[in-house]
VOBA-1610 file (N, C-alpha, C; in pm, whole numbers, padded with zeros to 5 digits, always signed):
BEGIN
Met+10522+17380+02587Met+10575+17490+02555Met+10594+17509+02395Gly+10531+17645+02384Gly+10507+17661+02223Gly+10628+17722+02172Arg+10620+17761+02053Arg+10735+17825+01971Arg+10768+17989+02029Arg+10685+18028+02074Arg+10689+18158+02136Arg+10648+18186+02300Gly+10686+18059+02359Gly+10659+18078+02503Gly+10551+17994+02526Pro+10547+17985+02673Pro+10440+17898+02741Pro+10289+17929+02671Lys+10209+17808+02664Lys+10075+17831+02590Lys+09997+17925+02692Lys+09910+17980+02651Lys+09817+18096+02713Lys+09716+18002+02794Gln+09710+18057+02927Gln+09580+17972+02996Gln+09471+18075+03007Ala+09358+18054+03077Ala+09255+18113+03102Ala+09307+18220+03190Glu+09250+18349+03136Glu+09271+18444+03233Glu+09183+18500+03320Leu+09247+18550+03444Leu+09155+18566+03567Leu+09046+18670+03530Ser+08925+18660+03563Ser+08833+18757+03574Ser+08731+18761+03686Ile+08670+18884+03703Ile+08578+18893+03826Ile+08445+18845+03789Ala+08393+18753+03872Ala+08252+18712+03847Ala+08175+18814+03831Pro+08097+18820+03709Pro+07994+18920+03716Pro+07858+18910+03791Glu+07832+18798+03850Glu+07728+18785+03952Glu+07760+18804+04082Ala+07902+18828+04129Ala+07936+18872+04254Ala+07914+19019+04267Ala+07827+19051+04355Ala+07822+19223+04369Ala+07924+19258+04477Pro+07959+19395+04469Pro+08051+19445+04536Pro+08008+19453+04678Ser+08068+19432+04785Ser+08036+19440+04935Ser+08093+19545+04997Asn+08036+19575+05110Asn+08106+19679+05190Asn+08124+19612+05347Asp+08175+19491+05336Asp+08210+19417+05464Asp+08271+19529+05567Arg+08198+19549+05689Arg+08210+19631+05788Arg+08277+19550+05919Glu+08268+19408+05908Glu+08318+19326+06022Glu+08485+19363+06052Ala+08527+19344+06168Ala+08661+19381+06206Ala+08743+19236+06174Pro+08847+19258+06131Pro+08921+19129+06100Pro+08972+19080+06235Pro+09042+18969+06255Pro+09051+18906+06366Pro+09189+18961+06445Thr+09279+19034+06349Thr+09390+19108+06428Thr+09351+19220+06496Val+09244+19286+06467Val+09174+19398+06533Val+09096+19375+06660Arg+09013+19269+06645Arg+08904+19217+06708Arg+08959+19183+06870Asn+09092+19141+06864Asn+09142+19100+07019Asn+09186+19195+07082Asn+09200+19313+07006Asn+09268+19428+07109Asn+09127+19536+07122Pro+09108+19570+07233Pro+09006+19684+07255Pro+09044+19824+07204Val+09147+19850+07196Val+09198+19997+07161Val+09178+19976+07003Ala+09216+19891+06933Ala+09228+19864+06785Ala+09091+19843+06758Ala+09008+19774+06822Ala+08872+19756+06795Ala+08793+19889+06762Ala+08812+19965+06891Ala+08744+20091+06912Ala+08798+20170+06780Ala+08921+20184+06757Ala+08972+20255+06614Ala+08914+20231+06493Trp+08909+20088+06469Trp+08824+20034+06367Trp+08682+20083+06359Glu+08598+20063+06477Glu+08445+20093+06454Glu+08453+20246+06440Asn+08527+20320+06489Asn+08527+20482+06481Asn+08548+20512+06319Ala+08686+20468+06249Ala+08686+20492+06137Ala+08594+20434+06024Val+08550+20319+06053Val+08442+20264+05969Val+08324+20331+05968Glu+08276+20376+06085Glu+08152+20442+06111Glu+08168+20564+06031Gln+08281+20652+06039Gln+08308+20781+05987Gln+08299+20781+05834Leu+08374+20657+05786Leu+08382+20652+05636Leu+08230+20610+05580Val+08159+20525+05658Val+08028+20480+05591Val+07923+20596+05602Arg+07928+20674+05718Arg+07849+20819+05707Arg+07889+20901+05617Gln+08014+20900+05555Gln+08052+21013+05453Gln+08025+20935+05302Gly+07994+20815+05315Gly+07959+20723+05196Gly+08083+20718+05106Ile+08192+20698+05175Ile+08300+20665+05087Ile+08370+20531+05130Tyr+08314+20454+05235Tyr+08379+20319+05268Tyr+08364+20220+05151Gln+08469+20134+05135Gln+08442+20031+05032Gln+08537+19922+05098Thr+08485+19796+05056Thr+08573+19688+05091Thr+08730+19721+05063Ser+08764+19748+04978Ser+08898+19759+04923Ser+08987+19853+05036Asp+08898+19947+05109Asp+08973+20035+05227Asp+08982+19937+05328Lys+08949+19812+05358Lys+08966+19717+05471Lys+09123+19697+05529Leu+09190+19688+05415Leu+09319+19663+05469Leu+09391+19799+05531Ala+09363+19903+05459Ala+09412+20032+05515Ala+09359+20048+05640Val+09219+20047+05675Val+09173+20051+05826Val+09212+19977+05910Glu+09239+19839+05865Glu+09312+19762+05964Glu+09453+19802+05996Arg+09523+19854+05932Arg+09648+19911+05942Arg+09639+20028+06048Tyr+09525+20097+06007Tyr+09515+20215+06095Tyr+09484+20180+06250Ala+09394+20083+06259Ala+09343+20043+06387Ala+09458+19985+06463Ile+09533+19897+06381Ile+09646+19852+06447Ile+09764+19952+06495Leu+09790+20059+06415Leu+09889+20155+06445Leu+09821+20228+06565Ala+09697+20264+06577Ala+09645+20333+06680Ala+09654+20262+06830Ala+09651+20112+06822Ala+09667+20069+06950Ala+09819+20051+06971Leu+09903+20070+06877Leu+10045+20057+06906Leu+10088+20193+06961Cys+10019+20304+06899Cys+10064+20443+06960Cys+10019+20454+07095Ala+09901+20386+07119Ala+09857+20412+07268Ala+09924+20330+07364Lys+10012+20213+07327Lys+10094+20124+07399Lys+10217+20217+07427Tyr+10277+20262+07296Tyr+10399+20332+07313Tyr+10386+20478+07392Glu+10274+20534+07372Glu+10234+20639+07469Glu+10230+20624+07621Lys+10164+20530+07633Lys+10180+20479+07779Lys+10314+20450+07840Glu+10398+20390+07767Glu+10527+20345+07810Glu+10631+20479+07819Cys+10604+20568+07720Cys+10672+20690+07718Cys+10663+20801+07856Leu+10510+20768+07879Leu+10455+20860+08009Leu+10529+20818+08122Glu+10529+20689+08132Glu+10602+20621+08249Glu+10758+20634+08260Ser+10820+20622+08152Ser+10937+20640+08168Ser+11013+20774+08101Gly+10933+20846+08047Gly+10989+21006+08034Gly+11022+21011+07908Gly+11017+20904+07836Gly+11074+20926+07684Gly+11217+20943+07666Ile+11314+20944+07775Ile+11458+20966+07750Ile+11528+20850+07832Gln+11609+20806+07772Gln+11696+20699+07844Gln+11839+20766+07868Val+11915+20723+07961Val+12059+20763+07985Val+12151+20644+07979Thr+12245+20643+07894Thr+12330+20522+07862Thr+12424+20517+07974Ser+12503+20416+07944Ser+12591+20388+08062Ser+12727+20490+08070Thr+12763+20570+07954Thr+12836+20676+07959Thr+12785+20821+08013Gly+12643+20830+08038Gly+12592+20929+08093Gly+12494+21012+07987Tyr+12525+20963+07852Tyr+12474+21044+07749Tyr+12308+21028+07749Lys+12245+21110+07750Lys+12082+21121+07717Lys+12052+21085+07589Gln+11954+21026+07564Gln+11902+20984+07431Gln+11752+20960+07426Leu+11685+20983+07330Leu+11541+20922+07318Leu+11536+20780+07333Ser+11412+20742+07405Ser+11399+20605+07441Ser+11358+20534+07307Ala+11358+20395+07307Ala+11306+20315+07200Ala+11165+20338+07176Glu+11102+20341+07290Glu+10955+20362+07310Glu+10908+20494+07231Leu+10976+20614+07256Leu+10948+20729+07210Leu+10966+20725+07035Ser+11076+20651+07012Ser+11118+20689+06864Ser+10995+20562+06803Cys+10978+20472+06864Cys+10880+20381+06793Cys+10737+20462+06802Phe+10698+20524+06915Phe+10580+20606+06910Phe+10583+20717+06793Leu+10685+20784+06771Leu+10694+20901+06675Leu+10694+20824+06525Lys+10723+20703+06494Lys+10721+20651+06378Lys+10580+20603+06353Thr+10531+20544+06444Thr+10385+20476+06417Thr+10288+20596+06415Ser+10282+20693+06525Ser+10210+20786+06501Ser+10216+20887+06351Gly+10337+20888+06308Gly+10365+20948+06164Gly+10289+20851+06039Glu+10319+20753+06074Glu+10241+20647+05980Glu+10082+20644+05980Met+10040+20679+06093Met+09909+20655+06128Met+09843+20809+06097Arg+09892+20916+06091Arg+09872+21033+06057Arg+09859+21035+05898Ser+09963+20971+05822Ser+09940+20961+05678Ser+09833+20877+05629Leu+09806+20772+05696Leu+09682+20707+05673Leu+09562+20771+05704Glu+09561+20858+05816Glu+09421+20936+05820Glu+09424+21028+05713Arg+09525+21087+05643Arg+09507+21157+05533Arg+09450+21096+05441Ala+09512+20994+05390Ala+09468+20886+05284Ala+09343+20849+05288Leu+09261+20810+05384Leu+09134+20782+05425Leu+09024+20876+05431Gly+09085+21004+05473Gly+09012+21107+05488Gly+08937+21114+05618Leu+09014+21068+05732Leu+08979+21064+05870Leu+08999+21193+05930Asn+09063+21273+05888Asn+09076+21414+05962Asn+09027+21525+05870Pro+08987+21644+05948Pro+08927+21755+05879Pro+08985+21811+05760Glu+09138+21822+05764Glu+09201+21867+05653Glu+09185+21767+05534Ala+09191+21655+05544Ala+09169+21532+05442Ala+09055+21585+05359Arg+08951+21583+05455Arg+08810+21583+05408Arg+08783+21699+05334Arg+08847+21825+05365Arg+08854+21963+05289Arg+08912+21923+05145Ser+09028+21856+05170Ser+09071+21835+05022Ser+09006+21740+04944Met+08922+21660+04981Met+08869+21562+04922Met+08697+21612+04890Ser+08699+21735+04918Ser+08561+21810+04917Ser+08439+21713+04982Leu+08483+21665+05105Leu+08371+21598+05196Leu+08345+21692+05321Gly+08231+21736+05346Gly+08196+21787+05467Gly+08205+21709+05614Ala+08224+21760+05718Ala+08215+21703+05839Ala+08067+21644+05861Ile+08073+21514+05894Ile+07934+21450+05918Ile+07925+21427+06061Glu+07819+21499+06122Glu+07790+21510+06257Glu+07673+21407+06269Gly+07690+21361+06412Gly+07553+21281+06454Gly+07429+21358+06453Lys+07335+21310+06436Lys+07200+21363+06433Lys+07142+21393+06588Asp+07098+21503+06619Asp+07009+21492+06770Asp+06888+21469+06737Glu+06814+21461+06866Glu+06688+21411+06868Glu+06592+21500+06755Leu+06593+21643+06783Leu+06551+21742+06696Leu+06557+21716+06554Ser+06645+21717+06512Ser+06699+21699+06353Ser+06625+21575+06304Ala+06655+21461+06377Ala+06583+21316+06343Ala+06440+21342+06345Phe+06383+21385+06442Phe+06243+21414+06437Phe+06201+21514+06319Leu+06254+21630+06291Leu+06219+21700+06191Leu+06232+21634+06047Asp+06333+21553+06048Asp+06370+21474+05905Asp+06238+21382+05890Glu+06188+21298+05999Glu+06091+21212+05984Glu+05943+21266+05946Ala+05948+21405+06017Ala+05819+21473+05998Ala+05800+21542+05847Gly+05912+21545+05765Gly+05911+21576+05651Gly+05963+21678+05584
//
């Protein structure tokens, strides 16, 4: 230890030869759940078509896919139970599943806005809606 604190060590730096990548493979936490995997594929496909997907978005898209799976699970449980539970004193209150559904769907909607996955967010980001091409449009694009 020097007179003014610990000696400086080499600083972290990004390797200049490492090119930025846009890895689109779903993480293991998403691959095991079909609802989460479908949400991952849809979100990544939409972001790629808009030209705004980056590897740094991967954690946010993973969180979005997990929340989509949780929302589907809680929605199913709420539909089965009605979303209301009656206590031992006869008081009616929201079920735990419904409150979890409301929390996860709220967080999912905020991630949709942040990632640009809904029309309102795309408008505020000045991104247009990207639609899939039909056969005629693809043919005309090839023709010239």
